[in-house]
C-alpha atoms as one frame of an Amber mdcrd trajectory, in Angstrom:
protein
  31.736 200.896  38.271  33.143 198.612  41.075  29.617 197.141  41.661  29.381
 196.242  38.077  32.726 194.748  38.051  32.064 192.654  41.197  28.593 191.389
  39.582  30.506 190.476  36.325  33.092 188.275  38.325  30.282 186.760  40.447
  28.490 185.877  37.139  31.715 184.496  35.579  32.216 182.298  38.731  28.449
 181.126  38.633  28.916 179.993  34.974  32.284 178.221  35.767  30.665 176.301
  38.684  27.659 175.517  36.676  29.726 174.054  33.980  32.187 172.342  36.246
  29.237 170.335  37.813  27.668 169.314  34.391  30.963 168.544  32.819  32.038
 166.351  35.706  28.623 164.535  35.691  27.959 164.160  31.957  31.148 165.012
  30.129  31.974 167.911  27.860  30.315 166.570  24.669  27.052 165.655  26.363
  26.645 169.076  28.068  25.101 171.817  26.137  25.452 175.590  26.475  21.665
 175.769  27.128  22.080 173.311  30.227  24.996 175.358  31.592  22.905 178.577
  31.419  19.751 176.881  32.752  21.621 175.561  35.790  23.282 178.892  36.329
  20.110 180.748  35.793  21.719 183.142  33.391  21.091 183.917  29.683  23.208
 182.691  26.711  24.194 186.285  26.070  25.753 186.647  29.624  27.733 183.349
  28.992  29.043 184.575  25.537  29.944 187.817  27.128  32.456 186.015  29.317
  33.511 183.074  27.224  33.907 182.734  23.334  32.310 179.208  23.147  32.048
 175.934  25.223  35.638 175.042  24.419  36.912 178.391  25.801  34.642 177.946
  28.959  36.031 174.451  29.506  39.509 175.475  29.162  39.228 178.564  31.439
  37.421 176.473  33.951  40.214 173.964  34.301  42.809 176.683  34.345  41.259
 178.817  36.932  40.438 176.094  39.408  43.622 174.224  39.185  45.638 177.410
  39.618  43.490 178.424  42.505  43.987 175.181  44.450  47.762 175.041  43.743
  48.153 178.689  44.516  46.571 178.373  48.019  49.459 176.129  48.974  52.571
 177.626  47.150  53.494 180.009  49.923  54.494 177.135  51.981  57.090 175.925
  49.466  59.828 178.433  50.929  58.462 178.806  54.489  60.690 176.348  56.210
  64.386 175.662  56.382  64.063 171.851  55.819  62.871 171.166  52.182  61.193
 167.859  53.185  59.164 169.586  55.856  58.148 172.310  53.489  56.828 169.730
  50.942  54.993 167.971  53.847  53.270 171.064  55.046  52.342 171.824  51.458
  50.784 168.401  50.994  48.888 168.933  54.294  47.473 172.311  53.100  46.739
 170.876  49.596  44.851 167.822  50.870  43.038 169.874  53.451  41.923 172.223
  50.672  40.685 169.201  48.653  38.965 167.402  51.567  36.920 170.591  52.516
  36.221 172.164  49.283  33.389 170.532  47.133  34.399 172.608  44.018  38.051
 171.240  44.067  36.651 167.671  44.409  34.418 168.387  41.457  37.418 169.556
  39.422  39.168 166.133  40.312  36.072 164.221  39.327  36.164 165.995  35.960
  39.726 165.122  35.296  38.872 161.476  36.310  36.181 161.431  33.789  38.448
 162.896  31.153  40.979 160.087  31.823  38.465 157.379  31.502  37.165 158.600
  28.178  40.748 159.494  27.061  39.941 163.190  26.624  42.950 164.678  28.485
  44.641 165.342  25.098  42.125 168.275  24.712  43.851 170.040  27.653  47.272
 168.561  27.595  48.914 171.846  26.774  47.085 173.641  29.534  48.211 170.969
  32.120  51.766 171.295  30.864  51.585 175.041  31.204  50.249 174.860  34.742
  52.667 172.296  35.790  55.382 174.615  34.389  54.139 177.570  36.404  53.677
 175.846  39.685  56.928 173.505  39.407  58.741 173.142  42.709  61.274 170.592
  41.545  64.044 172.842  42.822  62.855 171.927  46.517  63.646 168.377  45.925
  67.048 169.391  44.580  67.618 171.157  47.756  66.610 168.243  49.783  69.172
 166.114  47.843  71.751 168.937  48.373  71.064 169.039  52.041  71.172 165.194
  52.423  67.627 164.892  53.300  66.995 162.688  50.276  69.396 160.118  48.831
  70.656 160.457  45.267  69.102 157.448  44.286  66.598 159.536  42.350  67.264
 162.911  40.744  65.076 166.033  41.583  62.804 165.577  38.757  62.109 161.940
  39.563  61.300 162.889  43.200  59.109 165.688  41.996  57.135 163.384  39.467
  56.807 160.607  42.250  55.361 163.369  44.629  52.820 164.821  42.214  51.575
 161.404  40.711  51.473 159.716  44.059  49.105 162.238  45.766  47.104 162.758
  42.635  46.396 158.916  42.704  45.606 159.008  46.418  43.078 161.890  45.885
  41.494 160.038  42.789  41.171 156.810  44.736  39.725 158.679  47.821  36.913
 160.265  45.438  36.608 156.918  43.500  35.789 154.969  46.602  33.363 157.376
  48.128  35.728 159.058  50.465  35.877 156.101  52.598  39.274 156.854  54.118
  40.994 159.709  55.842  42.577 161.734  52.977  44.930 163.856  55.144  45.938
 160.650  57.292  46.737 158.682  54.228  48.649 161.356  52.614  50.783 161.799
  55.648  51.454 158.097  55.985  52.460 157.802  52.384  54.582 160.699  52.466
  56.430 159.452  55.741  56.911 156.183  54.153  58.229 157.308  50.730  60.547
 160.019  51.958  61.496 158.252  55.133  60.766 160.899  57.604  61.443 158.380
  60.327  65.193 158.429  59.294  65.115 162.242  59.070  63.832 162.408  62.661
  66.368 160.120  63.877  69.138 161.876  62.157  68.049 165.247  63.662  67.902
 163.682  67.114  71.513 162.360  66.883
């Protein structure tokens, strides 16, 4: 029974990775179920056992991979006394996962393609749900309360700045053929925007 369950999970993952590759290269509309099955070396029956249709596969694919990459860094959100240091460690872990995992890079390429062709509306509700489930706005509120960030922006604005800025860095990294050090740039941007130099100086006083 366990063997069969493991095989089913492996087949499901194979389908998701096959679909991800094709969707990111060709787009959702131009990719057929037959191509996904052929690329995954499975039958259509096996695919339909796991997913209702192509739309369901697409939705589940986006959901699972985004949740996977975000979930691998969430344990760092509460791991340090300093909220800002927590967010920097989260960022380091997140960017390292992106830089070293081709599947996660493929997922970003898919999102880039969807933005180019104005298709994100198809998964807007899903992205909002994921954002809600993995929201760490409270950490920025803690940073404001502890004096690590000025009250120039509120916690929601700091959170939006954080997420949009680093998504943009990742997208540019992929768009320009990975021609800069993703982790180095991420840390430099973080230190500049959140003024880690001032935080270090205050801690040394």
